[in-house]
PDB file of N, CA, C and O in Angstrom:
ATOM      1  N   MET A   1      15.684 -11.529 -45.250  1.00  0.00           N
ATOM      2  CA  MET A   1      15.616 -10.407 -44.333  1.00  0.00           C
ATOM      3  C   MET A   1      14.233 -10.312 -43.691  1.00  0.00           C
ATOM      4  O   MET A   1      14.106 -10.035 -42.498  1.00  0.00           O
ATOM      5  N   LYS A   2      13.188 -10.550 -44.511  1.00  0.00           N
ATOM      6  CA  LYS A   2      11.832 -10.468 -43.992  1.00  0.00           C
ATOM      7  C   LYS A   2      11.576 -11.577 -42.971  1.00  0.00           C
ATOM      8  O   LYS A   2      10.905 -11.361 -41.962  1.00  0.00           O
ATOM      9  N   ARG A   3      12.110 -12.749 -43.241  1.00  0.00           N
ATOM     10  CA  ARG A   3      11.931 -13.872 -42.320  1.00  0.00           C
ATOM     11  C   ARG A   3      12.656 -13.599 -41.010  1.00  0.00           C
ATOM     12  O   ARG A   3      12.147 -13.935 -39.941  1.00  0.00           O
ATOM     13  N   LYS A   4      13.826 -13.000 -41.079  1.00  0.00           N
ATOM     14  CA  LYS A   4      14.608 -12.684 -39.886  1.00  0.00           C
ATOM     15  C   LYS A   4      13.856 -11.671 -39.012  1.00  0.00           C
ATOM     16  O   LYS A   4      13.842 -11.800 -37.788  1.00  0.00           O
ATOM     17  N   SER A   5      13.235 -10.671 -39.635  1.00  0.00           N
ATOM     18  CA  SER A   5      12.455  -9.679 -38.890  1.00  0.00           C
ATOM     19  C   SER A   5      11.242 -10.329 -38.230  1.00  0.00           C
ATOM     20  O   SER A   5      10.901 -10.000 -37.094  1.00  0.00           O
ATOM     21  N   TRP A   6      10.590 -11.250 -38.937  1.00  0.00           N
ATOM     22  CA  TRP A   6       9.426 -11.938 -38.390  1.00  0.00           C
ATOM     23  C   TRP A   6       9.823 -12.780 -37.180  1.00  0.00           C
ATOM     24  O   TRP A   6       9.118 -12.779 -36.170  1.00  0.00           O
ATOM     25  N   ILE A   7      10.935 -13.494 -37.267  1.00  0.00           N
ATOM     26  CA  ILE A   7      11.410 -14.321 -36.152  1.00  0.00           C
ATOM     27  C   ILE A   7      11.769 -13.444 -34.957  1.00  0.00           C
ATOM     28  O   ILE A   7      11.453 -13.796 -33.821  1.00  0.00           O
ATOM     29  N   LEU A   8      12.423 -12.311 -35.192  1.00  0.00           N
ATOM     30  CA  LEU A   8      12.758 -11.399 -34.094  1.00  0.00           C
ATOM     31  C   LEU A   8      11.493 -10.823 -33.450  1.00  0.00           C
ATOM     32  O   LEU A   8      11.447 -10.644 -32.232  1.00  0.00           O
ATOM     33  N   GLY A   9      10.479 -10.534 -34.248  1.00  0.00           N
ATOM     34  CA  GLY A   9       9.208 -10.022 -33.719  1.00  0.00           C
ATOM     35  C   GLY A   9       8.518 -11.048 -32.840  1.00  0.00           C
ATOM     36  O   GLY A   9       8.038 -10.720 -31.755  1.00  0.00           O
ATOM     37  N   VAL A  10       8.465 -12.298 -33.306  1.00  0.00           N
ATOM     38  CA  VAL A  10       7.851 -13.371 -32.520  1.00  0.00           C
ATOM     39  C   VAL A  10       8.638 -13.594 -31.235  1.00  0.00           C
ATOM     40  O   VAL A  10       8.047 -13.795 -30.174  1.00  0.00           O
ATOM     41  N   LEU A  11       9.960 -13.559 -31.320  1.00  0.00           N
ATOM     42  CA  LEU A  11      10.803 -13.731 -30.142  1.00  0.00           C
ATOM     43  C   LEU A  11      10.560 -12.613 -29.130  1.00  0.00           C
ATOM     44  O   LEU A  11      10.488 -12.863 -27.927  1.00  0.00           O
ATOM     45  N   PHE A  12      10.434 -11.375 -29.623  1.00  0.00           N
ATOM     46  CA  PHE A  12      10.164 -10.242 -28.740  1.00  0.00           C
ATOM     47  C   PHE A  12       8.816 -10.407 -28.034  1.00  0.00           C
ATOM     48  O   PHE A  12       8.707 -10.146 -26.836  1.00  0.00           O
ATOM     49  N   VAL A  13       7.790 -10.839 -28.773  1.00  0.00           N
ATOM     50  CA  VAL A  13       6.462 -11.041 -28.179  1.00  0.00           C
ATOM     51  C   VAL A  13       6.517 -12.146 -27.129  1.00  0.00           C
ATOM     52  O   VAL A  13       5.907 -12.012 -26.069  1.00  0.00           O
ATOM     53  N   LEU A  14       7.227 -13.223 -27.400  1.00  0.00           N
ATOM     54  CA  LEU A  14       7.343 -14.317 -26.429  1.00  0.00           C
ATOM     55  C   LEU A  14       8.067 -13.866 -25.160  1.00  0.00           C
ATOM     56  O   LEU A  14       7.654 -14.212 -24.053  1.00  0.00           O
ATOM     57  N   ILE A  15       9.135 -13.101 -25.316  1.00  0.00           N
ATOM     58  CA  ILE A  15       9.868 -12.600 -24.146  1.00  0.00           C
ATOM     59  C   ILE A  15       8.975 -11.671 -23.326  1.00  0.00           C
ATOM     60  O   ILE A  15       8.973 -11.742 -22.097  1.00  0.00           O
ATOM     61  N   ALA A  16       8.217 -10.803 -23.994  1.00  0.00           N
ATOM     62  CA  ALA A  16       7.312  -9.899 -23.282  1.00  0.00           C
ATOM     63  C   ALA A  16       6.233 -10.683 -22.545  1.00  0.00           C
ATOM     64  O   ALA A  16       5.893 -10.346 -21.411  1.00  0.00           O
ATOM     65  N   LEU A  17       5.696 -11.716 -23.168  1.00  0.00           N
ATOM     66  CA  LEU A  17       4.660 -12.532 -22.551  1.00  0.00           C
ATOM     67  C   LEU A  17       5.193 -13.281 -21.332  1.00  0.00           C
ATOM     68  O   LEU A  17       4.528 -13.335 -20.298  1.00  0.00           O
ATOM     69  N   VAL A  18       6.374 -13.851 -21.447  1.00  0.00           N
ATOM     70  CA  VAL A  18       6.970 -14.583 -20.322  1.00  0.00           C
ATOM     71  C   VAL A  18       7.279 -13.644 -19.169  1.00  0.00           C
ATOM     72  O   VAL A  18       7.049 -13.994 -18.011  1.00  0.00           O
ATOM     73  N   SER A  19       7.797 -12.455 -19.464  1.00  0.00           N
ATOM     74  CA  SER A  19       8.115 -11.518 -18.382  1.00  0.00           C
ATOM     75  C   SER A  19       6.842 -11.015 -17.704  1.00  0.00           C
ATOM     76  O   SER A  19       6.845 -10.764 -16.499  1.00  0.00           O
ATOM     77  N   TYR A  20       5.758 -10.864 -18.459  1.00  0.00           N
ATOM     78  CA  TYR A  20       4.490 -10.434 -17.859  1.00  0.00           C
ATOM     79  C   TYR A  20       3.920 -11.529 -16.966  1.00  0.00           C
ATOM     80  O   TYR A  20       3.417 -11.239 -15.881  1.00  0.00           O
ATOM     81  N   MET A  21       3.991 -12.768 -17.402  1.00  0.00           N
ATOM     82  CA  MET A  21       3.437 -13.879 -16.628  1.00  0.00           C
ATOM     83  C   MET A  21       4.285 -14.203 -15.404  1.00  0.00           C
ATOM     84  O   MET A  21       3.777 -14.818 -14.467  1.00  0.00           O
ATOM     85  N   ALA A  22       5.545 -13.819 -15.378  1.00  0.00           N
ATOM     86  CA  ALA A  22       6.439 -14.150 -14.272  1.00  0.00           C
ATOM     87  C   ALA A  22       6.338 -13.159 -13.114  1.00  0.00           C
ATOM     88  O   ALA A  22       6.997 -13.351 -12.092  1.00  0.00           O
ATOM     89  N   LYS A  23       5.526 -12.097 -13.245  1.00  0.00           N
ATOM     90  CA  LYS A  23       5.392 -11.118 -12.162  1.00  0.00           C
ATOM     91  C   LYS A  23       4.749 -11.769 -10.945  1.00  0.00           C
ATOM     92  O   LYS A  23       3.754 -12.481 -11.078  1.00  0.00           O
ATOM     93  N   PRO A  24       5.306 -11.533  -9.761  1.00  0.00           N
ATOM     94  CA  PRO A  24       4.659 -12.076  -8.560  1.00  0.00           C
ATOM     95  C   PRO A  24       3.406 -11.262  -8.226  1.00  0.00           C
ATOM     96  O   PRO A  24       3.349 -10.059  -8.480  1.00  0.00           O
ATOM     97  N   GLU A  25       2.414 -11.931  -7.659  1.00  0.00           N
ATOM     98  CA  GLU A  25       1.186 -11.242  -7.269  1.00  0.00           C
ATOM     99  C   GLU A  25       1.429 -10.433  -6.006  1.00  0.00           C
ATOM    100  O   GLU A  25       2.196 -10.843  -5.135  1.00  0.00           O
ATOM    101  N   LYS A  26       0.775  -9.287  -5.909  1.00  0.00           N
ATOM    102  CA  LYS A  26       0.912  -8.455  -4.720  1.00  0.00           C
ATOM    103  C   LYS A  26       0.068  -9.045  -3.593  1.00  0.00           C
ATOM    104  O   LYS A  26      -1.090  -9.411  -3.795  1.00  0.00           O
ATOM    105  N   ALA A  27       0.661  -9.133  -2.412  1.00  0.00           N
ATOM    106  CA  ALA A  27      -0.075  -9.610  -1.248  1.00  0.00           C
ATOM    107  C   ALA A  27      -0.973  -8.490  -0.734  1.00  0.00           C
ATOM    108  O   ALA A  27      -0.571  -7.326  -0.709  1.00  0.00           O
ATOM    109  N   GLN A  28      -2.192  -8.846  -0.324  1.00  0.00           N
ATOM    110  CA  GLN A  28      -3.108  -7.839   0.189  1.00  0.00           C
ATOM    111  C   GLN A  28      -2.828  -7.589   1.664  1.00  0.00           C
ATOM    112  O   GLN A  28      -2.535  -8.509   2.428  1.00  0.00           O
ATOM    113  N   ASN A  29      -2.924  -6.348   2.033  1.00  0.00           N
ATOM    114  CA  ASN A  29      -2.672  -5.930   3.394  1.00  0.00           C
ATOM    115  C   ASN A  29      -3.844  -6.348   4.289  1.00  0.00           C
ATOM    116  O   ASN A  29      -5.002  -6.211   3.895  1.00  0.00           O
ATOM    117  N   ASP A  30      -3.545  -6.859   5.497  1.00  0.00           N
ATOM    118  CA  ASP A  30      -4.594  -7.273   6.425  1.00  0.00           C
ATOM    119  C   ASP A  30      -5.457  -6.091   6.859  1.00  0.00           C
ATOM    120  O   ASP A  30      -6.672  -6.232   7.002  1.00  0.00           O
ATOM    121  N   LEU A  31      -4.844  -4.934   7.068  1.00  0.00           N
ATOM    122  CA  LEU A  31      -5.602  -3.755   7.463  1.00  0.00           C
ATOM    123  C   LEU A  31      -6.586  -3.359   6.367  1.00  0.00           C
ATOM    124  O   LEU A  31      -7.711  -2.956   6.660  1.00  0.00           O
ATOM    125  N   PHE A  32      -6.176  -3.468   5.132  1.00  0.00           N
ATOM    126  CA  PHE A  32      -7.055  -3.167   4.004  1.00  0.00           C
ATOM    127  C   PHE A  32      -8.271  -4.085   4.009  1.00  0.00           C
ATOM    128  O   PHE A  32      -9.394  -3.626   3.798  1.00  0.00           O
ATOM    129  N   LEU A  33      -8.059  -5.373   4.247  1.00  0.00           N
ATOM    130  CA  LEU A  33      -9.170  -6.322   4.274  1.00  0.00           C
ATOM    131  C   LEU A  33     -10.090  -6.074   5.462  1.00  0.00           C
ATOM    132  O   LEU A  33     -11.306  -6.220   5.334  1.00  0.00           O
ATOM    133  N   MET A  34      -9.535  -5.699   6.625  1.00  0.00           N
ATOM    134  CA  MET A  34     -10.372  -5.398   7.785  1.00  0.00           C
ATOM    135  C   MET A  34     -11.233  -4.167   7.528  1.00  0.00           C
ATOM    136  O   MET A  34     -12.388  -4.125   7.952  1.00  0.00           O
ATOM    137  N   ASN A  35     -10.688  -3.165   6.838  1.00  0.00           N
ATOM    138  CA  ASN A  35     -11.468  -1.973   6.514  1.00  0.00           C
ATOM    139  C   ASN A  35     -12.623  -2.313   5.579  1.00  0.00           C
ATOM    140  O   ASN A  35     -13.725  -1.786   5.737  1.00  0.00           O
ATOM    141  N   ILE A  36     -12.382  -3.172   4.626  1.00  0.00           N
ATOM    142  CA  ILE A  36     -13.451  -3.573   3.712  1.00  0.00           C
ATOM    143  C   ILE A  36     -14.545  -4.307   4.471  1.00  0.00           C
ATOM    144  O   ILE A  36     -15.729  -4.069   4.229  1.00  0.00           O
ATOM    145  N   GLU A  37     -14.171  -5.194   5.383  1.00  0.00           N
ATOM    146  CA  GLU A  37     -15.160  -5.917   6.175  1.00  0.00           C
ATOM    147  C   GLU A  37     -15.957  -4.967   7.060  1.00  0.00           C
ATOM    148  O   GLU A  37     -17.168  -5.130   7.215  1.00  0.00           O
ATOM    149  N   ALA A  38     -15.286  -3.976   7.640  1.00  0.00           N
ATOM    150  CA  ALA A  38     -15.977  -3.022   8.504  1.00  0.00           C
ATOM    151  C   ALA A  38     -16.966  -2.184   7.704  1.00  0.00           C
ATOM    152  O   ALA A  38     -18.065  -1.904   8.184  1.00  0.00           O
ATOM    153  N   LEU A  39     -16.600  -1.784   6.507  1.00  0.00           N
ATOM    154  CA  LEU A  39     -17.516  -1.004   5.682  1.00  0.00           C
ATOM    155  C   LEU A  39     -18.697  -1.845   5.204  1.00  0.00           C
ATOM    156  O   LEU A  39     -19.811  -1.336   5.078  1.00  0.00           O
ATOM    157  N   ALA A  40     -18.462  -3.104   4.943  1.00  0.00           N
ATOM    158  CA  ALA A  40     -19.527  -3.966   4.452  1.00  0.00           C
ATOM    159  C   ALA A  40     -20.488  -4.383   5.555  1.00  0.00           C
ATOM    160  O   ALA A  40     -21.654  -4.669   5.284  1.00  0.00           O
ATOM    161  N   ALA A  41     -20.014  -4.421   6.797  1.00  0.00           N
ATOM    162  CA  ALA A  41     -20.838  -4.904   7.903  1.00  0.00           C
ATOM    163  C   ALA A  41     -21.936  -3.916   8.279  1.00  0.00           C
ATOM    164  O   ALA A  41     -23.017  -4.339   8.687  1.00  0.00           O
ATOM    165  N   GLY A  42     -21.695  -2.629   8.154  1.00  0.00           N
ATOM    166  CA  GLY A  42     -22.695  -1.651   8.558  1.00  0.00           C
ATOM    167  C   GLY A  42     -22.710  -1.491  10.072  1.00  0.00           C
ATOM    168  O   GLY A  42     -21.760  -1.867  10.758  1.00  0.00           O
ATOM    169  N   GLU A  43     -23.788  -0.935  10.575  1.00  0.00           N
ATOM    170  CA  GLU A  43     -23.915  -0.737  12.012  1.00  0.00           C
ATOM    171  C   GLU A  43     -24.932  -1.724  12.551  1.00  0.00           C
ATOM    172  O   GLU A  43     -25.972  -1.956  11.935  1.00  0.00           O
ATOM    173  N   ASP A  44     -24.629  -2.302  13.703  1.00  0.00           N
ATOM    174  CA  ASP A  44     -25.513  -3.301  14.281  1.00  0.00           C
ATOM    175  C   ASP A  44     -26.769  -2.678  14.872  1.00  0.00           C
ATOM    176  O   ASP A  44     -27.877  -3.157  14.629  1.00  0.00           O
ATOM    177  N   TYR A  45     -26.602  -1.622  15.641  1.00  0.00           N
ATOM    178  CA  TYR A  45     -27.741  -1.042  16.338  1.00  0.00           C
ATOM    179  C   TYR A  45     -27.636   0.474  16.311  1.00  0.00           C
ATOM    180  O   TYR A  45     -26.626   1.038  16.733  1.00  0.00           O
ATOM    181  N   VAL A  46     -28.659   1.125  15.823  1.00  0.00           N
ATOM    182  CA  VAL A  46     -28.731   2.582  15.831  1.00  0.00           C
ATOM    183  C   VAL A  46     -30.056   2.952  16.481  1.00  0.00           C
ATOM    184  O   VAL A  46     -31.115   2.643  15.934  1.00  0.00           O
ATOM    185  N   PRO A  47     -30.019   3.615  17.650  1.00  0.00           N
ATOM    186  CA  PRO A  47     -31.278   3.980  18.309  1.00  0.00           C
ATOM    187  C   PRO A  47     -32.016   5.068  17.525  1.00  0.00           C
ATOM    188  O   PRO A  47     -31.437   6.100  17.183  1.00  0.00           O
ATOM    189  N   ILE A  48     -33.293   4.825  17.248  1.00  0.00           N
ATOM    190  CA  ILE A  48     -34.121   5.768  16.502  1.00  0.00           C
ATOM    191  C   ILE A  48     -35.353   6.087  17.333  1.00  0.00           C
ATOM    192  O   ILE A  48     -35.965   5.199  17.925  1.00  0.00           O
ATOM    193  N   GLN A  49     -35.707   7.361  17.370  1.00  0.00           N
ATOM    194  CA  GLN A  49     -36.903   7.779  18.088  1.00  0.00           C
ATOM    195  C   GLN A  49     -37.680   8.747  17.202  1.00  0.00           C
ATOM    196  O   GLN A  49     -37.128   9.745  16.739  1.00  0.00           O
ATOM    197  N   CYS A  50     -38.950   8.458  16.965  1.00  0.00           N
ATOM    198  CA  CYS A  50     -39.809   9.315  16.158  1.00  0.00           C
ATOM    199  C   CYS A  50     -40.699  10.118  17.101  1.00  0.00           C
ATOM    200  O   CYS A  50     -41.352   9.550  17.975  1.00  0.00           O
ATOM    201  N   ILE A  51     -40.725  11.450  16.924  1.00  0.00           N
ATOM    202  CA  ILE A  51     -41.442  12.328  17.845  1.00  0.00           C
ATOM    203  C   ILE A  51     -42.525  13.086  17.090  1.00  0.00           C
ATOM    204  O   ILE A  51     -42.260  13.675  16.042  1.00  0.00           O
ATOM    205  N   GLY A  52     -43.738  13.072  17.617  1.00  0.00           N
ATOM    206  CA  GLY A  52     -44.840  13.866  17.081  1.00  0.00           C
ATOM    207  C   GLY A  52     -45.453  13.266  15.835  1.00  0.00           C
ATOM    208  O   GLY A  52     -45.091  12.170  15.407  1.00  0.00           O
ATOM    209  N   THR A  53     -46.388  14.005  15.259  1.00  0.00           N
ATOM    210  CA  THR A  53     -47.023  13.601  14.009  1.00  0.00           C
ATOM    211  C   THR A  53     -46.784  14.695  12.980  1.00  0.00           C
ATOM    212  O   THR A  53     -46.882  15.881  13.291  1.00  0.00           O
ATOM    213  N   GLY A  54     -46.477  14.300  11.775  1.00  0.00           N
ATOM    214  CA  GLY A  54     -46.173  15.285  10.743  1.00  0.00           C
ATOM    215  C   GLY A  54     -46.016  14.633   9.389  1.00  0.00           C
ATOM    216  O   GLY A  54     -46.696  13.653   9.083  1.00  0.00           O
ATOM    217  N   THR A  55     -45.120  15.172   8.572  1.00  0.00           N
ATOM    218  CA  THR A  55     -44.966  14.702   7.194  1.00  0.00           C
ATOM    219  C   THR A  55     -43.637  14.001   6.925  1.00  0.00           C
ATOM    220  O   THR A  55     -43.364  13.612   5.790  1.00  0.00           O
ATOM    221  N   VAL A  56     -42.815  13.837   7.948  1.00  0.00           N
ATOM    222  CA  VAL A  56     -41.517  13.178   7.775  1.00  0.00           C
ATOM    223  C   VAL A  56     -41.699  11.673   7.921  1.00  0.00           C
ATOM    224  O   VAL A  56     -42.374  11.213   8.842  1.00  0.00           O
ATOM    225  N   ASP A  57     -41.098  10.903   7.014  1.00  0.00           N
ATOM    226  CA  ASP A  57     -41.185   9.443   7.102  1.00  0.00           C
ATOM    227  C   ASP A  57     -40.324   8.940   8.242  1.00  0.00           C
ATOM    228  O   ASP A  57     -39.139   9.262   8.328  1.00  0.00           O
ATOM    229  N   CYS A  58     -40.925   8.150   9.116  1.00  0.00           N
ATOM    230  CA  CYS A  58     -40.192   7.534  10.226  1.00  0.00           C
ATOM    231  C   CYS A  58     -39.673   6.176   9.765  1.00  0.00           C
ATOM    232  O   CYS A  58     -40.431   5.417   9.161  1.00  0.00           O
ATOM    233  N   PRO A  59     -38.398   5.837  10.029  1.00  0.00           N
ATOM    234  CA  PRO A  59     -37.880   4.522   9.635  1.00  0.00           C
ATOM    235  C   PRO A  59     -38.603   3.368  10.323  1.00  0.00           C
ATOM    236  O   PRO A  59     -38.574   2.238   9.836  1.00  0.00           O
ATOM    237  N   LEU A  60     -39.252   3.649  11.453  1.00  0.00           N
ATOM    238  CA  LEU A  60     -39.987   2.609  12.167  1.00  0.00           C
ATOM    239  C   LEU A  60     -41.387   2.413  11.589  1.00  0.00           C
ATOM    240  O   LEU A  60     -42.072   1.451  11.936  1.00  0.00           O
ATOM    241  N   GLY A  61     -41.811   3.311  10.719  1.00  0.00           N
ATOM    242  CA  GLY A  61     -43.128   3.219  10.095  1.00  0.00           C
ATOM    243  C   GLY A  61     -43.986   4.421  10.435  1.00  0.00           C
ATOM    244  O   GLY A  61     -43.932   4.926  11.557  1.00  0.00           O
ATOM    245  N   GLY A  62     -44.768   4.879   9.490  1.00  0.00           N
ATOM    246  CA  GLY A  62     -45.673   5.992   9.719  1.00  0.00           C
ATOM    247  C   GLY A  62     -45.034   7.339   9.431  1.00  0.00           C
ATOM    248  O   GLY A  62     -43.916   7.424   8.925  1.00  0.00           O
ATOM    249  N   LYS A  63     -45.779   8.398   9.769  1.00  0.00           N
ATOM    250  CA  LYS A  63     -45.315   9.772   9.568  1.00  0.00           C
ATOM    251  C   LYS A  63     -45.066  10.415  10.926  1.00  0.00           C
ATOM    252  O   LYS A  63     -45.746  10.097  11.901  1.00  0.00           O
ATOM    253  N   THR A  64     -44.112  11.300  10.988  1.00  0.00           N
ATOM    254  CA  THR A  64     -43.745  11.942  12.241  1.00  0.00           C
ATOM    255  C   THR A  64     -43.283  13.367  11.973  1.00  0.00           C
ATOM    256  O   THR A  64     -43.107  13.765  10.821  1.00  0.00           O
ATOM    257  N   LYS A  65     -43.089  14.128  13.038  1.00  0.00           N
ATOM    258  CA  LYS A  65     -42.620  15.500  12.895  1.00  0.00           C
ATOM    259  C   LYS A  65     -41.090  15.555  12.942  1.00  0.00           C
ATOM    260  O   LYS A  65     -40.474  16.288  12.169  1.00  0.00           O
ATOM    261  N   PHE A  66     -40.478  14.789  13.840  1.00  0.00           N
ATOM    262  CA  PHE A  66     -39.024  14.737  13.997  1.00  0.00           C
ATOM    263  C   PHE A  66     -38.566  13.287  14.032  1.00  0.00           C
ATOM    264  O   PHE A  66     -39.288  12.410  14.506  1.00  0.00           O
ATOM    265  N   VAL A  67     -37.374  13.042  13.531  1.00  0.00           N
ATOM    266  CA  VAL A  67     -36.725  11.734  13.666  1.00  0.00           C
ATOM    267  C   VAL A  67     -35.389  11.977  14.330  1.00  0.00           C
ATOM    268  O   VAL A  67     -34.545  12.699  13.798  1.00  0.00           O
ATOM    269  N   MET A  68     -35.194  11.377  15.489  1.00  0.00           N
ATOM    270  CA  MET A  68     -33.926  11.513  16.221  1.00  0.00           C
ATOM    271  C   MET A  68     -33.169  10.202  16.104  1.00  0.00           C
ATOM    272  O   MET A  68     -33.679   9.144  16.471  1.00  0.00           O
ATOM    273  N   ILE A  69     -31.958  10.281  15.594  1.00  0.00           N
ATOM    274  CA  ILE A  69     -31.116   9.097  15.437  1.00  0.00           C
ATOM    275  C   ILE A  69     -29.903   9.269  16.326  1.00  0.00           C
ATOM    276  O   ILE A  69     -29.140  10.223  16.173  1.00  0.00           O
ATOM    277  N   GLY A  70     -29.726   8.350  17.253  1.00  0.00           N
ATOM    278  CA  GLY A  70     -28.586   8.403  18.162  1.00  0.00           C
ATOM    279  C   GLY A  70     -27.316   7.935  17.485  1.00  0.00           C
ATOM    280  O   GLY A  70     -27.353   7.162  16.528  1.00  0.00           O
ATOM    281  N   TYR A  71     -26.193   8.412  17.993  1.00  0.00           N
ATOM    282  CA  TYR A  71     -24.891   8.023  17.456  1.00  0.00           C
ATOM    283  C   TYR A  71     -23.943   7.804  18.617  1.00  0.00           C
ATOM    284  O   TYR A  71     -23.829   8.646  19.508  1.00  0.00           O
ATOM    285  N   SER A  72     -23.271   6.678  18.600  1.00  0.00           N
ATOM    286  CA  SER A  72     -22.331   6.372  19.666  1.00  0.00           C
ATOM    287  C   SER A  72     -21.181   5.571  19.091  1.00  0.00           C
ATOM    288  O   SER A  72     -21.367   4.758  18.186  1.00  0.00           O
ATOM    289  N   LEU A  73     -20.000   5.803  19.618  1.00  0.00           N
ATOM    290  CA  LEU A  73     -18.839   5.025  19.197  1.00  0.00           C
ATOM    291  C   LEU A  73     -18.716   3.730  19.986  1.00  0.00           C
ATOM    292  O   LEU A  73     -17.899   2.871  19.654  1.00  0.00           O
ATOM    293  N   GLU A  74     -19.517   3.591  21.014  1.00  0.00           N
ATOM    294  CA  GLU A  74     -19.495   2.389  21.837  1.00  0.00           C
ATOM    295  C   GLU A  74     -20.622   1.458  21.410  1.00  0.00           C
ATOM    296  O   GLU A  74     -21.672   1.901  20.945  1.00  0.00           O
ATOM    297  N   ILE A  75     -20.386   0.175  21.574  1.00  0.00           N
ATOM    298  CA  ILE A  75     -21.412  -0.813  21.262  1.00  0.00           C
ATOM    299  C   ILE A  75     -22.356  -0.896  22.459  1.00  0.00           C
ATOM    300  O   ILE A  75     -21.894  -1.129  23.576  1.00  0.00           O
ATOM    301  N   PRO A  76     -23.675  -0.713  22.259  1.00  0.00           N
ATOM    302  CA  PRO A  76     -24.605  -0.797  23.391  1.00  0.00           C
ATOM    303  C   PRO A  76     -24.732  -2.238  23.864  1.00  0.00           C
ATOM    304  O   PRO A  76     -24.743  -3.168  23.057  1.00  0.00           O
ATOM    305  N   TYR A  77     -24.828  -2.415  25.160  1.00  0.00           N
ATOM    306  CA  TYR A  77     -24.963  -3.761  25.731  1.00  0.00           C
ATOM    307  C   TYR A  77     -26.362  -3.991  26.226  1.00  0.00           C
ATOM    308  O   TYR A  77     -26.666  -5.068  26.740  1.00  0.00           O
TER     309      TYR A  77
END
């Protein structure tokens, strides 16, 4: 009886393993991949203008009073 239970247990594990390995892989959506590429690429050009002298760090270097960062949905030419 004990041997029969052991054989049934091994058989159950083998069936579970085969059914798990036989699952087809999910295909990735093209839109999903394009979104990942867009997020990873960042922005090509962002106009920055530093105005005055003060205590704010300017991304272009030095200290300034104001930092103006432009935003556009169009690519500048």
